[in-house]
C-alpha positions as CSV (number, residue, x, y, z in Angstrom):
1,M,-7.6,-9.7,6.2
2,I,-6.3,-8.4,2.9
3,V,-8.2,-5.8,0.9
4,A,-7.4,-5.3,-2.8
5,V,-8.7,-2.1,-4.5
6,F,-8.8,-2.3,-8.3
7,R,-9.5,1.0,-10.1
8,N,-9.9,1.2,-13.8
9,R,-11.5,2.9,-16.8
10,L,-13.0,0.9,-19.6
11,A,-11.7,1.7,-23.1
12,P,-14.3,3.0,-25.5
13,G,-16.4,0.2,-27.0
14,A,-15.1,-2.4,-24.5
15,Q,-18.2,-2.9,-22.4
16,D,-19.9,-5.5,-24.6
17,E,-17.0,-7.9,-24.6
18,Y,-15.8,-7.0,-21.1
19,G,-19.1,-7.6,-19.3
20,P,-19.3,-11.4,-19.8
21,M,-15.7,-11.8,-18.9
22,A,-16.1,-9.7,-15.8
23,K,-19.1,-11.8,-14.8
24,Q,-17.1,-15.0,-15.3
25,M,-14.2,-13.6,-13.1
26,S,-16.7,-12.6,-10.5
27,E,-18.0,-16.2,-10.3
28,L,-14.5,-17.6,-10.4
29,V,-13.1,-15.5,-7.5
30,R,-15.8,-16.9,-5.3
31,S,-14.2,-20.4,-5.7
32,I,-10.9,-19.3,-4.3
33,P,-10.4,-20.7,-0.7
34,G,-10.1,-17.6,1.6
35,Y,-12.1,-15.3,-0.6
36,V,-14.5,-13.2,1.5
37,S,-16.3,-10.7,-0.8
38,H,-16.1,-8.2,-3.6
39,K,-18.1,-5.3,-4.8
40,L,-17.9,-3.0,-7.8
41,F,-18.6,0.8,-7.6
42,V,-18.8,3.1,-10.6
43,A,-18.2,6.8,-10.2
44,D,-20.1,9.5,-12.1
45,D,-16.9,10.2,-14.2
46,G,-16.8,6.6,-15.3
47,E,-14.0,5.4,-13.0
48,R,-14.7,1.9,-11.7
49,A,-13.5,0.6,-8.3
50,T,-13.7,-3.0,-7.2
51,I,-13.0,-3.8,-3.6
52,V,-12.1,-7.5,-2.9
53,E,-11.6,-9.0,0.5
54,F,-9.5,-12.1,1.2
55,E,-8.7,-13.9,4.5
56,S,-5.0,-13.9,3.8
57,E,-2.2,-13.0,1.4
58,A,-2.1,-16.7,0.4
59,A,-5.7,-16.5,-0.7
60,L,-5.0,-13.3,-2.7
61,H,-2.0,-15.1,-4.3
62,E,-4.1,-18.0,-5.4
63,W,-6.4,-15.5,-7.2
64,K,-3.4,-13.6,-8.6
65,V,-1.9,-16.8,-10.2
66,H,-5.1,-18.5,-11.3
67,P,-4.7,-19.4,-15.0
68,E,-8.1,-18.0,-16.1
69,H,-7.5,-14.8,-14.1
70,L,-4.1,-14.4,-15.7
71,Q,-5.7,-14.6,-19.1
72,A,-8.4,-12.1,-18.1
73,K,-5.7,-9.7,-16.8
74,K,-3.8,-9.8,-20.1
75,L,-7.0,-8.9,-21.9
76,G,-7.6,-6.1,-19.4
77,F,-4.3,-4.5,-20.1
78,T,-4.3,-5.0,-23.9
79,K,-7.9,-4.6,-24.8
80,F,-10.4,-3.5,-22.1
81,F,-8.9,-0.8,-19.9
82,S,-7.7,2.7,-20.8
83,A,-6.4,3.1,-17.2
84,F,-5.7,0.7,-14.4
85,K,-4.4,0.9,-10.8
86,Y,-4.5,-1.4,-7.9
87,Q,-3.6,-1.3,-4.2
88,I,-3.2,-4.2,-1.8
89,C,-3.8,-3.4,1.8
90,D,-3.4,-5.2,5.1
91,V,-6.3,-4.6,7.4
92,T,-5.0,-3.6,10.8
93,H,-8.4,-2.7,12.4
94,A,-11.9,-3.3,11.3
95,R,-15.4,-2.6,12.7
96,A,-18.8,-3.2,11.3
97,W,-22.2,-2.0,12.5
98,E,-25.7,-2.4,11.1
99,S,-28.9,-1.0,12.4
100,K,-31.3,-3.6,13.9
101,T,-34.3,-1.3,13.5
102,T,-36.6,-1.5,10.5
103,A,-38.4,1.5,8.9
104,K,-42.1,1.3,9.0
């Protein structure tokens, strides 16, 4: 499992144009073989973090070089983001747990 963490801040006034493109990229990444999941979090200070899971480095690479994603990344760097950082992580151990009880 590979986890990619993308952190960014939107440039002032970018949200209206960025939103539709981000939605399109969200739909597109789901079509990549080996894609597992992604979720966006927004901090109180405006920083945004997207966590994306892929089954393998090969799947991540397919996303990295996808032509539409390459165009979106260029717009991100030149137009939408005032700051951007990413980290690619190999998962060496994972555990998940979910309560089976329901509140009444």
